[in-house]
N, C-alpha and C positions, 0 to 999 in steps of 0.2 A: 357387167363382168362377162369374159368374154364367150361367144356361143359356141357349146361344141357338136359339132358333127355326131352324127350317131352311124351304127350301120343298118343294114335295112331289115331289116327282123321284126321290127315293131308292127311298121310297113308293110310289110307280109302279113302278120297277124290281125292287123286288122284290114287290110285285100281279101284277107280269105274269108273273114267274118262278115263279111259285107255280103258278096258273092256265093253266101251259103246261103244265103236271105233273097238272094235274087237280080239283084245290082252286078249288074259287069263291070270285069275289070277294066274296061277303054272308060264308061262313068268313075271308080274308083279314082282312077287316075286324072283324071280329063284338069290342065290345067298345075300339072307338077309338080312338072320337067321330072317327073318319072317317066322312065321309059317299061314294054314290058320284059323286056329281057335283063335290062338292070334292077327289077322285080325280085327278080328270081334268084340273083348273087347275096347269098346275105354279106358278105364280105363290101357291098358298094354302101358307100356312104352317102350321107345324105341331110342336109339340116333342116334344122326343127319346123320351118315354116312351112317347107314340104306336106312335111307329118300334119301338120296340122290344116292343108291348104286337103290333103287328100279322108280325112275328119272331116271335115265340111259338105263334103262332096257324097261320103258314109250318110252325114246325118238327113242330106238334101234328098241325096236318093232313098231309103227306107222310110224318112218321114219320122214323125214324133213318134216313137214308142217307151212307157215306161221301163225303165230299169234296162238299158240300151246298152247305158257306157258297164252296168255292175257285171254284162251279159259277157261283154269283151273284155273285161278285166281277166276274170273266171280263166282267160287262157296264157296271163301270163304267171310264168312259175321262178322260178330260182333259178336253174337253168338253163333260162330263156337269154338271163344278161349274159354270160358268159364269164367269165373270170369274176366282175362285183358281185354275184350273187355264190360261186362259191366260196370269195372272201367272207360272205355273210353267215354259208355254211359254218364257214370254220371257226366264227368268232367261239370266244370261251363260254361271253353272259350278253346281255340285253344292253346293258350300258357298249360293249365293244361294238353289239349291233348299230346302236347310236352312232358311235363316233362311226363307222365307214360308211354310211346310210350317207350323213351329211357333206361329212370329207367327200365323196366320191358316185355322190346324187348324177350326179352329170353323164356319167356308164351305163347310168338306169336309160329306163324310156319314160319315165315322170314326165311330165309337165307342170305340177302339182311343184312345190317346193317342201319337203316336211322337215318340219325344223324341229327339237329333242329339250324341252323344258325337265328339269330336273333341280327341286328344292325337295329340304328336307317333309318326308309324308308325298311328296307329292311326283307323280310322271307322267307326263303328256307330252303326246306327240300333237306338233300343230300343222294343219297345212294349207299351206296360203296358196290358194288361185287366183291373187291378184294381178300377176301378170299377161293371166292367158284372156285371149279375145272373151267378147259380153257372152257370145254366140254357144262357145264352146267351152264354155265352164262348167256346166253342169255336167257336161258328157263324158269331159279329162273328168273334174273330182270323182264324179261312178267309178270309172274307169281305175284310176290308181288309186282308191282307195279300196276296192274287189283286191290290185295286184296287192297291196298289203297283207293286206287279207291272208292272202296264197300266201305268201313272203313268213307271214310269221307262225301259220300255222305247218309250214314243214321244218321252220329250224325250233317249236316247240311241240310239236305230235299229240301232244296232251291236252291239248290248249291255252288256247289265247289268256291272257289274263286282263280280260281287256273287265274296265266297271263301270264304264262310259262312255257315249259316244255323243260327238254334239256337230251337225252339219247348216252349212246354209240350206241349200235343198228345201225344194217344198215338200209339204209331209205327202208321198207316195200313199194311192190305196192298198197296197198291199206291203207292208215292211217284212213279213218273213221273208224276203229276198237279207236284208238285213242283216239279223235275226240270225238267218245259217250262215251270217257270213265274217260274223263278231261276235254273236251270245247275248247280246244286250239289245231293246230296241233306240236305236237311235230320238233324240229331241231333234227334231226338225225345227226349219225355218230360225234358226240359232247366230247367234252375232258370228261367231265366228266358226270354223271347223278347225272340231279335239276331236284327241282323241284317249281318253285317263288311261290307265295300267296301274297294275297295282301294283307301290312300285317296291314293295318286297322280293317282289321278285328283280330286282336289276341286277343283281350279283350274285341271284343263282345260274348255277353251271349250265348250257347248253348242250344235250348230246350225244352231239357231231363238234363240240370245240376239238379244234388239235392248230395247238400254238405255234408249230412249226410250218405248218399249210397257209395259218393268219401269214405270218409275213413272207412267207412265200407269194401268197398273191394282194398283199399289199403290194407290196412292190413292185408286180404285173398292172393293179391298178395305178400305182403312182406313173410307170412310165406312157401307160394308153393314153389317159388323160393327159400327158403331156404331150403329146403327139398328137390327139383330138385337138391340144386346142391353140396348137402350133397356128403361128396363121404368115398365109405371104404378104403379096402387092403390099399396098403403102400400108396399112394395118402393122404388121413385124416389121415393115423397115421404124417405125413411133416405137413398135412396142421392146425391138434390141437397143433405140439408142435412150427409149426411160431405164433399162434394166443396166446401161453403164452407167449412167450416172445417180440411180435412184436418190442419195444423199442429197442432193443439187435436183431435187426435181428440176427439168428444162420448162420454160413455155412452151405454147402451145407455137405462137410466134416464131420461138429461137428452132425448134422442129423443121417446121417450115422454112423457115432460108435455108437449113441441111441441107433438103431435100429439092430445092431451087421449086417453093410452090407459094401463093401466097397462102394465106392462114385461112380467106374462107375457101380456095381451093383445092384445101386439105381437108375441112371440115367435109365436104362434101365428098371427098373421098372414100373418109371417114365413114359416112355415112351408108355410102353404097359397097360396101365393107361389113356392113351391121355391127359398126359400131359407135364409140365415139371419141374424144381425146382424153376424158375424162375415164371415163369406163378403161382405158390401157394403162394409164395412171394409177384408177383404185387395183386393178389384177393384178401390175407389178409390186404395189406396196405390201396385198392382201400379202403375195407370195413370197417375196423375202419375210414380213414380220415371221409366217407358220415357219420359214426355214430358222429366223434366230432364235426366235424361242423356242422352238422343238428340236431342232434337228443341234445350232450350235449355245443350247444349256443360255443367252444370253441376257441378264438382268432387264427388265421393261427398260431401266430409265438410255441402258445402253445403247437398244435396237429402237428405242426413242430417235434419237441422238443419229443411230448409223442410218436414218431414212426422212433423216432430217429436218423432224417433230421441235419446233423450238421448247416444247415439255412433254412432259408422260402425261400430261390430263388430256390433251389433242389426241396426242396418240391412241388410247384410248379408246376416247371418241369414236375417231375413223374407226377403230378395232372390234367397236361393243355393233354397228356399223354395219359391217366386215359380215361378220361373222355370229353376231346377235348376243354374246358373250362376253365379259372381261375377257382380257391375255391371260392374270393367273385364274381366271376362269377355265379358260379355254384349255391351259396348260396342265391344269389339274386331270380335269376330263379327259384328254391325251394318254397323262400317267398312269390312270384307273386303266383306259382302252386297253393298254401298251399285250403285243402277245406274249404270254408265259410269265404272267406278275403274276 
C-alpha cells in the first residue's frame, strides 16, 4: 500500500512530550530531516519514517521507562486528528466508527493497524504491530492503545464497552494505568493484540452521531486521503498507467519500456520512492474494486471480470488479502455503516 504522508501534529506532540522530560529539541530531531521551523508548522507533511526516527530518538534520550508510550498516547484526542476525528465523532454507532477507522486509518497518526472482526456474538479489535521495527513496537503499541482508549471515551462518555484485552507486551509492574484506560486488566504476554468489546453495543446510537455531518466529513476524508496518496516521480507515472489499463494489468517490463527504463532501473527507482510495482498494482486494484463494489454497485462476477481476474475466486482471494474480509461481507459492512441508514 502507498505510504501516506502525515502532517506535523503527531511529531509536534512527541517532541513536546520529550522536551518536557528534559530532552532537547535538537536531540529529538537529529537525523529526522525535520527542521525546527518545519516542526512548528502543523501543515507541513512528513513521511512515516521521519516520525519513527523521532520516536527512536525519544526512546534513546529518555531511556527505558515503563508506560512511556501510554503517557504519550494520552495526548492524542479526537480533535488532534482533524477531519478524521470529526468523522468519528459524527458516526451514528460503533459499527460506523469501525468502518471509518479501517477505511481512513491512514489519516490518523497510528502505526498500529486496527482491524475489526465482527461475527455473531463477537466484536474484536485486532491491533497489528507486525509492520513496526522491533525496537519501536512496544512504544507504539502502548501509544496507539492509549490513543484508541481516549477516542472511545470521547465517543461514548458513559464508558467503554470493553470485555477483555490481550496484549503481546510483557506484564508491567504496575497494571493500574491499563485498567484506568480500558476498565479491565489486560492479559499480557498474549499471542495477539486484541480488544474484546460487547457486541450488543455495536449498533447502539452514539450521543453525537449526525448523518449529515458524517457524510460531509467522509467526503473530505476521501479527498484528503487521495491528495496524500497522490504520487509524484516514477511511482506516480507507473500508478497512472496502471489505472488506465487495470482491466489488463500491464507487466513491469512493459511499463519500463514505456518509460524508457530498464526493468532493473524501474525497480530501483520505485524502491527509492518507498514502494514497489506489486504494491502499486495492488493499490490500484484495491481502489477500483472498492469503487466498483460500493459506488457502481456491480456484481462480484462483473467486478472480477472488469479488473482482469480469470475467475471470481481469484478476485475474492485478493480482496480478502487487501481488506481482511470477502467482497460481499465488505459491501454489507459499508451498507450497515452508511450515514442515515
